[in-house]
N, CA, C and O atoms as a MOPAC input file, in Angstrom:
PM7 MOZYME 1SCF
protein

 N      6.06800 1   -11.86800 1     5.33400 1
 C      5.05700 1   -11.97100 1     4.32100 1
 C      3.69100 1   -11.68700 1     4.94000 1
 O      3.37400 1   -12.15700 1     6.03300 1
 N      2.89800 1   -10.91200 1     4.21700 1
 C      1.55300 1   -10.57400 1     4.67600 1
 C      0.56000 1   -11.12800 1     3.67300 1
 O      0.68700 1   -10.89600 1     2.47000 1
 N     -0.43200 1   -11.86200 1     4.17000 1
 C     -1.51900 1   -12.32800 1     3.31700 1
 C     -2.75000 1   -11.52700 1     3.71200 1
 O     -3.09300 1   -11.41900 1     4.88900 1
 N     -3.40500 1   -10.96800 1     2.70400 1
 C     -4.57100 1   -10.13700 1     2.95900 1
 C     -5.59600 1   -10.45200 1     1.87800 1
 O     -5.36500 1   -10.17600 1     0.70100 1
 N     -6.71900 1   -11.02400 1     2.26800 1
 C     -7.76500 1   -11.33300 1     1.29800 1
 C     -8.52200 1   -10.06800 1     0.90500 1
 O     -8.55700 1    -9.09900 1     1.66400 1
 N     -9.12600 1   -10.07900 1    -0.27800 1
 C     -9.83200 1    -8.89000 1    -0.75400 1
 C    -10.93300 1    -8.41700 1     0.18700 1
 O    -11.16800 1    -7.21000 1     0.25300 1
 N    -11.63000 1    -9.29700 1     0.92600 1
 C    -12.65600 1    -8.78200 1     1.84300 1
 C    -12.08800 1    -7.86300 1     2.93300 1
 O    -12.83100 1    -7.08100 1     3.52500 1
 N    -10.78700 1    -7.95000 1     3.20200 1
 C    -10.16800 1    -7.12100 1     4.24700 1
 C     -9.64700 1    -5.79100 1     3.71400 1
 O     -9.11900 1    -4.98600 1     4.48100 1
 N     -9.78800 1    -5.54500 1     2.40300 1
 C     -9.25500 1    -4.32800 1     1.79000 1
 C    -10.36600 1    -3.29000 1     1.65600 1
 O    -11.46500 1    -3.60200 1     1.19600 1
 N    -10.06900 1    -2.04100 1     2.06500 1
 C    -11.06100 1    -0.96900 1     1.90100 1
 C    -10.72300 1    -0.04800 1     0.74900 1
 O    -11.61100 1     0.62300 1     0.22300 1
 N     -9.44400 1     0.00700 1     0.33400 1
 C     -9.06000 1     0.89100 1    -0.76300 1
 C     -7.69300 1     0.49700 1    -1.29900 1
 O     -6.86800 1    -0.08200 1    -0.59300 1
 N     -7.47500 1     0.82900 1    -2.57700 1
 C     -6.18600 1     0.65100 1    -3.22700 1
 C     -5.91200 1     1.94000 1    -3.98400 1
 O     -6.77300 1     2.43900 1    -4.70700 1
 N     -4.70600 1     2.47800 1    -3.81400 1
 C     -4.37400 1     3.75000 1    -4.46800 1
 C     -2.97200 1     3.69100 1    -5.05600 1
 O     -2.09300 1     3.00700 1    -4.53300 1
 N     -2.77700 1     4.41600 1    -6.14700 1
 C     -1.44500 1     4.61300 1    -6.70800 1
 C     -1.06300 1     6.04400 1    -6.38600 1
 O     -1.72100 1     6.98700 1    -6.82700 1
 N      0.00300 1     6.20400 1    -5.61400 1
 C      0.42700 1     7.52500 1    -5.14600 1
 C      1.87100 1     7.79100 1    -5.54100 1
 O      2.63600 1     6.85400 1    -5.77100 1
 N      2.24800 1     9.05700 1    -5.62200 1
 C      3.65400 1     9.36400 1    -5.88700 1
 C      4.53100 1     8.82000 1    -4.76600 1
 O      4.21600 1     8.97900 1    -3.58700 1
 N      5.62100 1     8.18500 1    -5.14000 1
 C      6.55200 1     7.66800 1    -4.14100 1
 C      7.53400 1     8.74000 1    -3.71000 1
 O      7.46200 1     9.87500 1    -4.18100 1
 N      8.44900 1     8.39300 1    -2.82100 1
 C      9.42200 1     9.36800 1    -2.32500 1
 C     10.48800 1     9.73700 1    -3.36000 1
 O     11.17900 1    10.74500 1    -3.21000 1
 N     10.62000 1     8.91800 1    -4.41200 1
 C     11.57200 1     9.19600 1    -5.48100 1
 C     10.79200 1     9.84800 1    -6.62500 1
 O      9.77500 1     9.30300 1    -7.05400 1
 N     11.24200 1    10.99800 1    -7.12600 1
 C     10.50500 1    11.68100 1    -8.20000 1
 C     10.23600 1    10.75700 1    -9.38800 1
 O     11.08700 1     9.95300 1    -9.77000 1
 N      9.05000 1    10.88600 1    -9.96000 1
 C      8.61400 1    10.13300 1   -11.13800 1
 C      8.44900 1     8.63500 1   -10.88700 1
 O      8.41500 1     7.85800 1   -11.84200 1
 N      8.34600 1     8.21300 1    -9.63400 1
 C      8.09700 1     6.80800 1    -9.31400 1
 C      6.83800 1     6.72200 1    -8.46600 1
 O      6.56300 1     7.59500 1    -7.64300 1
 N      6.08000 1     5.65300 1    -8.68100 1
 C      4.80300 1     5.50700 1    -8.00400 1
 C      4.80500 1     4.33100 1    -7.04100 1
 O      5.62400 1     3.41800 1    -7.13700 1
 N      3.85400 1     4.38500 1    -6.10400 1
 C      3.69400 1     3.31900 1    -5.12800 1
 C      2.24600 1     2.84900 1    -5.14200 1
 O      1.32000 1     3.65900 1    -5.16600 1
 N      2.06100 1     1.53200 1    -5.12600 1
 C      0.73900 1     0.94300 1    -5.01000 1
 C      0.47800 1     0.73300 1    -3.52300 1
 O      1.20400 1    -0.01000 1    -2.86200 1
 N     -0.54400 1     1.37900 1    -3.00400 1
 C     -0.84700 1     1.33900 1    -1.56900 1
 C     -2.14900 1     0.58900 1    -1.33600 1
 O     -3.14400 1     0.83500 1    -2.01800 1
 N     -2.14200 1    -0.32700 1    -0.37300 1
 C     -3.32900 1    -1.10500 1    -0.03200 1
 C     -3.72900 1    -0.71700 1     1.38500 1
 O     -2.92200 1    -0.77500 1     2.31200 1
 N     -4.99400 1    -0.32100 1     1.53400 1
 C     -5.51900 1     0.11700 1     2.83000 1
 C     -6.49000 1    -0.93400 1     3.35500 1
 O     -7.44800 1    -1.30400 1     2.67700 1
 N     -6.23000 1    -1.40800 1     4.56600 1
 C     -7.07000 1    -2.43200 1     5.19400 1
 C     -8.33100 1    -1.80300 1     5.78100 1
 O     -8.36300 1    -0.61300 1     6.09500 1
 N     -9.36500 1    -2.62300 1     5.92100 1
 C    -10.57200 1    -2.17000 1     6.60900 1
 C    -10.23100 1    -1.90600 1     8.06800 1
 O    -10.58400 1    -0.85900 1     8.61100 1
 N     -9.55500 1    -2.83800 1     8.69500 1
 C     -9.13200 1    -2.68500 1    10.09400 1
 C     -7.61700 1    -2.76000 1    10.14000 1
 O     -7.03800 1    -3.83000 1     9.95400 1
 N     -6.97500 1    -1.63200 1    10.38800 1
 C     -5.51600 1    -1.62600 1    10.47800 1
 C     -5.09500 1    -2.33500 1    11.76600 1
 O     -5.69500 1    -2.10800 1    12.81600 1
 N     -4.07700 1    -3.18400 1    11.69800 1
 C     -3.60900 1    -3.86100 1    12.91500 1
 C     -2.89700 1    -2.87000 1    13.83000 1
 O     -2.49800 1    -1.79400 1    13.38300 1
 N     -2.73300 1    -3.21500 1    15.09000 1
 C     -2.00300 1    -2.31900 1    15.99000 1
 C     -0.57000 1    -2.12100 1    15.50500 1
 O      0.02500 1    -3.01000 1    14.89500 1
 N     -0.04300 1    -0.95900 1    15.78300 1
 C      1.32900 1    -0.65000 1    15.37600 1
 C      2.30700 1    -1.45200 1    16.24000 1
 O      2.16400 1    -1.49000 1    17.46200 1
 N      3.29900 1    -2.09200 1    15.61300 1
 C      4.28200 1    -2.83800 1    16.40200 1
 C      5.22800 1    -1.88200 1    17.12500 1
 O      5.41500 1    -0.73400 1    16.72100 1
 N      5.80700 1    -2.38500 1    18.18700 1
 C      6.82500 1    -1.60400 1    18.88700 1
 C      8.10900 1    -1.65400 1    18.07500 1
 O      8.66900 1    -2.72500 1    17.84300 1
 N      8.56500 1    -0.49300 1    17.64900 1
 C      9.80300 1    -0.38900 1    16.88600 1
 C     10.72900 1     0.53200 1    17.66400 1
 O     10.34800 1     1.65700 1    17.98600 1
 N     11.94800 1     0.07100 1    17.97500 1
 C     12.88900 1     0.91700 1    18.70800 1
 C     13.12000 1     2.24800 1    17.97200 1
 O     13.12500 1     2.28900 1    16.74200 1
 N     13.30700 1     3.30800 1    18.72000 1
 C     13.47000 1     4.65200 1    18.15200 1
 C     14.57100 1     4.70600 1    17.10300 1
 O     14.42900 1     5.40900 1    16.10200 1
 N     15.67000 1     3.97500 1    17.31100 1
 C     16.77600 1     4.03700 1    16.35400 1
 C     16.45900 1     3.31700 1    15.03800 1
 O     17.20100 1     3.46900 1    14.06800 1
 N     15.36200 1     2.52900 1    14.98500 1
 C     14.94400 1     1.85100 1    13.76000 1
 C     13.70700 1     2.48700 1    13.13300 1
 O     13.27200 1     2.07700 1    12.05700 1
 N     13.14100 1     3.49000 1    13.80800 1
 C     11.83400 1     4.02000 1    13.45700 1
 C     11.70600 1     4.44500 1    11.98800 1
 O     10.76400 1     4.02000 1    11.31800 1
 N     12.59800 1     5.24700 1    11.48400 1
 C     12.46800 1     5.75500 1    10.12100 1
 C     13.67000 1     5.39300 1     9.26700 1
 O     14.13500 1     6.19700 1     8.46000 1
 N     14.17300 1     4.17000 1     9.45100 1
 C     15.35700 1     3.75100 1     8.71000 1
 C     15.03800 1     3.40200 1     7.26500 1
 O     15.91600 1     3.47200 1     6.40500 1
 N     13.79700 1     3.03000 1     6.98700 1
 C     13.45300 1     2.60600 1     5.63700 1
 C     13.86900 1     1.17600 1     5.35400 1
 O     13.78800 1     0.72100 1     4.21400 1
 N     14.31400 1     0.46200 1     6.38100 1
 C     14.66100 1    -0.95200 1     6.24500 1
 C     14.13000 1    -1.70100 1     7.46000 1
 O     13.77300 1    -1.08600 1     8.46500 1
 N     14.07800 1    -3.01900 1     7.36900 1
 C     13.67000 1    -3.83500 1     8.50700 1
 C     12.33900 1    -3.39500 1     9.08400 1
 O     11.41200 1    -3.05800 1     8.34800 1
 N     12.25000 1    -3.39800 1    10.41000 1
 C     10.99800 1    -3.03200 1    11.07300 1
 C     10.64700 1    -1.56600 1    10.86400 1
 O      9.47700 1    -1.18900 1    10.94000 1
 N     11.64400 1    -0.74800 1    10.60300 1
 C     11.38500 1     0.66200 1    10.36800 1
 C     10.73300 1     0.95100 1     9.03000 1
 O     10.17800 1     2.03100 1     8.82900 1
 N     10.79600 1    -0.00600 1     8.11300 1
 C     10.21500 1     0.20600 1     6.78100 1
 C      8.70900 1     0.42900 1     6.86500 1
 O      8.18100 1     1.33300 1     6.21700 1
 N      8.01700 1    -0.38000 1     7.65200 1
 C      6.57000 1    -0.21200 1     7.81400 1
 C      6.22200 1     1.13600 1     8.40300 1
 O      5.25300 1     1.76600 1     7.98100 1
 N      6.99500 1     1.58600 1     9.37000 1
 C      6.77600 1     2.89900 1     9.97900 1
 C      7.00500 1     3.99900 1     8.95300 1
 O      6.26800 1     4.98400 1     8.91000 1
 N      8.02100 1     3.82600 1     8.13600 1
 C      8.32700 1     4.78800 1     7.07700 1
 C      7.15900 1     4.85700 1     6.08200 1
 O      6.72400 1     5.94700 1     5.71200 1
 N      6.65600 1     3.69800 1     5.65200 1
 C      5.51700 1     3.66500 1     4.73300 1
 C      4.27400 1     4.28300 1     5.37100 1
 O      3.53600 1     5.02100 1     4.71700 1
 N      4.04600 1     3.98100 1     6.64400 1
 C      2.88300 1     4.53000 1     7.34900 1
 C      2.94000 1     6.05300 1     7.34700 1
 O      1.92300 1     6.71200 1     7.13000 1
 N      4.11400 1     6.61200 1     7.58500 1
 C      4.26800 1     8.07100 1     7.59400 1
 C      4.07700 1     8.66800 1     6.19800 1
 O      3.47400 1     9.73200 1     6.05900 1
 N      4.58300 1     7.99300 1     5.16800 1
 C      4.48000 1     8.50900 1     3.80100 1
 C      3.09800 1     8.32500 1     3.18400 1
 O      2.58400 1     9.22700 1     2.52200 1
 N      2.49600 1     7.15300 1     3.40200 1
 C      1.30000 1     6.78100 1     2.65400 1
 C      0.06100 1     6.49800 1     3.49900 1
 O     -1.03200 1     6.35700 1     2.95000 1
 N      0.20500 1     6.41200 1     4.81500 1
 C     -0.94000 1     6.09900 1     5.66400 1
 C     -1.25300 1     4.61300 1     5.74000 1
 O     -2.30200 1     4.22600 1     6.25400 1
 N     -0.35400 1     3.77900 1     5.23300 1
 C     -0.50000 1     2.32400 1     5.30800 1
 C      0.89000 1     1.69500 1     5.26000 1
 O      1.83100 1     2.27500 1     4.71800 1
 N      1.00000 1     0.50800 1     5.83300 1
 C      2.25900 1    -0.22800 1     5.79300 1
 C      2.33900 1    -1.13400 1     4.56400 1
 O      3.40800 1    -1.65800 1     4.25100 1
 N      1.22000 1    -1.32100 1     3.87100 1
 C      1.16500 1    -2.22000 1     2.72200 1
 C      1.38600 1    -1.42200 1     1.44100 1
 O      0.44300 1    -0.91700 1     0.83200 1
 N      2.64200 1    -1.32400 1     1.05200 1
 C      3.03500 1    -0.48700 1    -0.08600 1
 C      3.99700 1    -1.27000 1    -0.97200 1
 O      4.88800 1    -1.96600 1    -0.48700 1
 N      3.79700 1    -1.14000 1    -2.27800 1
 C      4.71100 1    -1.73500 1    -3.25100 1
 C      5.21500 1    -0.61000 1    -4.13800 1
 O      4.42000 1     0.06800 1    -4.79000 1
 N      6.51000 1    -0.40600 1    -4.16900 1
 C      7.08200 1     0.57100 1    -5.09200 1
 C      7.09200 1    -0.09100 1    -6.47200 1
 O      7.77200 1    -1.09400 1    -6.68900 1
 N      6.33700 1     0.48000 1    -7.38700 1
 C      6.10000 1    -0.17200 1    -8.66900 1
 C      7.34500 1    -0.34600 1    -9.51900 1
 O      7.36100 1    -1.21000 1   -10.39600 1
 N      8.38800 1     0.44100 1    -9.29400 1
 C      9.60700 1     0.26800 1   -10.08100 1
 C     10.39200 1    -0.97700 1    -9.66200 1
 O     11.36400 1    -1.34000 1   -10.32600 1
 N      9.98600 1    -1.63800 1    -8.57100 1
 C     10.66800 1    -2.84100 1    -8.09800 1
 C     10.00900 1    -4.13200 1    -8.57200 1
 O     10.57300 1    -5.21000 1    -8.38500 1
 N      8.83800 1    -4.04700 1    -9.17800 1
 C      8.10700 1    -5.26500 1    -9.51000 1
 C      7.67700 1    -5.29600 1   -10.97400 1
 O      7.60400 1    -4.27000 1   -11.65000 1
 N      7.39500 1    -6.51100 1   -11.43500 1
 C      6.80700 1    -6.69800 1   -12.75600 1
 C      5.45800 1    -7.36700 1   -12.54400 1
 O      5.29600 1    -8.17700 1   -11.63200 1
 N      4.52100 1    -7.03700 1   -13.36300 1
 C      3.19600 1    -7.63000 1   -13.22000 1
 C      2.22600 1    -6.93700 1   -14.14800 1
 O      2.63600 1    -6.28400 1   -15.10800 1
 N      0.92800 1    -7.07500 1   -13.86400 1
 C     -0.05900 1    -6.45800 1   -14.74000 1
 C      0.05100 1    -4.93400 1   -14.70700 1
 O      0.47200 1    -4.34800 1   -13.71000 1
 N     -0.32900 1    -4.31800 1   -15.79900 1
 C     -0.31300 1    -2.86100 1   -15.86600 1
 C     -1.35000 1    -2.30200 1   -14.90400 1
 O     -2.27800 1    -3.00400 1   -14.50300 1
 N     -1.18900 1    -1.04200 1   -14.53900 1
 C     -2.16500 1    -0.40100 1   -13.66400 1
 C     -3.53200 1    -0.34200 1   -14.33500 1
 O     -4.55900 1    -0.41200 1   -13.66000 1
 N     -3.55200 1    -0.21300 1   -15.65100 1
 C     -4.82600 1    -0.18900 1   -16.38100 1
 C     -5.55600 1    -1.52700 1   -16.19600 1
 O     -6.76200 1    -1.54700 1   -15.95100 1
 N     -4.82700 1    -2.64000 1   -16.31400 1
 C     -5.44100 1    -3.96000 1   -16.10800 1
 C     -5.88900 1    -4.12800 1   -14.66100 1
 O     -6.97700 1    -4.63700 1   -14.39500 1
 N     -5.05000 1    -3.70000 1   -13.73600 1
 C     -5.39300 1    -3.80100 1   -12.31900 1
 C     -6.66300 1    -3.00900 1   -12.02600 1
 O     -7.55000 1    -3.50300 1   -11.32900 1
 N     -6.76100 1    -1.78700 1   -12.54800 1
 C     -7.94300 1    -0.95000 1   -12.33600 1
 C     -9.19500 1    -1.61500 1   -12.91300 1
 O    -10.27700 1    -1.51700 1   -12.33400 1
 N     -9.04600 1    -2.28300 1   -14.04100 1
 C    -10.18300 1    -2.95600 1   -14.67100 1
 C    -10.63500 1    -4.16500 1   -13.85300 1
 O    -11.83100 1    -4.44200 1   -13.76800 1
 N     -9.69400 1    -4.88000 1   -13.25600 1
 C    -10.02100 1    -6.14700 1   -12.58400 1
 C    -10.37500 1    -6.00800 1   -11.10200 1
 O    -11.09500 1    -6.85100 1   -10.56600 1
 N     -9.89200 1    -4.97600 1   -10.43900 1
 C    -10.15100 1    -4.83100 1    -9.00000 1
 C    -11.63100 1    -4.90200 1    -8.64000 1
 O    -11.98000 1    -5.61000 1    -7.69600 1
 N    -12.51400 1    -4.20400 1    -9.34600 1
 C    -13.93700 1    -4.29200 1    -8.97700 1
 C    -14.47600 1    -5.72200 1    -9.04500 1
 O    -15.28800 1    -6.11100 1    -8.20500 1
 N    -14.03900 1    -6.50900 1   -10.02900 1
 C    -14.49300 1    -7.89800 1   -10.12500 1
 C    -13.93500 1    -8.73800 1    -8.97900 1
 O    -14.65200 1    -9.54900 1    -8.39300 1
 N    -12.66200 1    -8.54400 1    -8.66400 1
 C    -12.03100 1    -9.32100 1    -7.59300 1
 C    -12.64400 1    -9.03100 1    -6.23200 1
 O    -12.62600 1    -9.88400 1    -5.34500 1
 N    -13.19000 1    -7.82000 1    -6.06300 1
 C    -13.70200 1    -7.39900 1    -4.74800 1
 C    -15.21200 1    -7.22500 1    -4.74900 1
 O    -15.75000 1    -6.53700 1    -3.88200 1
 N    -15.89800 1    -7.82600 1    -5.69300 1
 C    -17.35900 1    -7.70000 1    -5.80000 1
 C    -17.81000 1    -6.24400 1    -5.82900 1
 O    -18.81500 1    -5.88800 1    -5.21400 1
 N    -17.06900 1    -5.40800 1    -6.54200 1
 C    -17.42900 1    -4.00500 1    -6.71300 1
 C    -17.09200 1    -3.08900 1    -5.54800 1
 O    -17.38300 1    -1.89400 1    -5.60000 1
 N    -16.48200 1    -3.63100 1    -4.49400 1
 C    -16.18700 1    -2.83000 1    -3.29500 1
 C    -14.99800 1    -1.91000 1    -3.45200 1
 O    -14.98300 1    -0.82000 1    -2.88100 1
 N    -13.98600 1    -2.33200 1    -4.22600 1
 C    -12.72600 1    -1.59000 1    -4.28700 1
 C    -12.40600 1    -1.22200 1    -5.73200 1
 O    -12.49500 1    -2.05400 1    -6.63600 1
 N    -12.03200 1     0.03700 1    -5.93100 1
 C    -11.53800 1     0.49000 1    -7.22500 1
 C    -10.18000 1     1.13300 1    -7.01600 1
 O     -9.83200 1     1.50700 1    -5.89600 1
 N     -9.42400 1     1.26000 1    -8.07100 1
 C     -8.10500 1     1.86100 1    -8.00100 1
 C     -8.25300 1     3.37500 1    -8.11100 1
 O     -8.97100 1     3.86800 1    -8.98100 1
 N     -7.58400 1     4.10500 1    -7.24300 1
 C     -7.66400 1     5.55900 1    -7.23600 1
 C     -6.27100 1     6.15000 1    -7.21500 1
 O     -5.28800 1     5.44900 1    -6.97500 1
 N     -6.19600 1     7.44000 1    -7.46900 1
 C     -4.91500 1     8.14300 1    -7.37200 1
 C     -4.95200 1     9.15300 1    -6.22700 1
 O     -4.15400 1    10.09000 1    -6.18400 1
 N     -5.88900 1     8.94800 1    -5.30000 1
 C     -5.99300 1     9.79900 1    -4.10500 1
 C     -5.84300 1     8.94000 1    -2.87200 1
 O     -6.32900 1     7.81000 1    -2.82200 1
 N     -5.16800 1     9.48400 1    -1.87700 1
 C     -5.00600 1     8.76500 1    -0.61100 1
 C     -6.34100 1     8.70400 1     0.11900 1
 O     -6.94900 1     9.74400 1     0.37400 1
 N     -6.81300 1     7.49600 1     0.46200 1
 C     -8.10000 1     7.36700 1     1.16700 1
 C     -8.05700 1     8.05300 1     2.53200 1
 O     -7.00400 1     8.13500 1     3.16500 1
 N     -9.19800 1     8.53500 1     2.96800 1
 C     -9.29900 1     9.19100 1     4.27800 1
 C     -9.20700 1     8.18200 1     5.39000 1
 O     -9.27200 1     8.54800 1     6.56300 1

């Protein structure tokens, strides 16, 4: 489990996932933590410790939620509320942050 307060977030984006017609909510930290050591045979497995590496390669962040796996507020509501939650610092985008 990862806890990340809004002051530590620099961007949030909705990007196409690896499965056609499915999206991923990506959270980008202000300061990315160092990459953990993952054995080569687990590197791109898409499970366990390799999952973060897989997400990093696909989206540029390890903090990714595939939206077809979760229930919660609509993206429209999230986009409306993010600026308030982050004191105007973060908005929802459909482009991968630099």
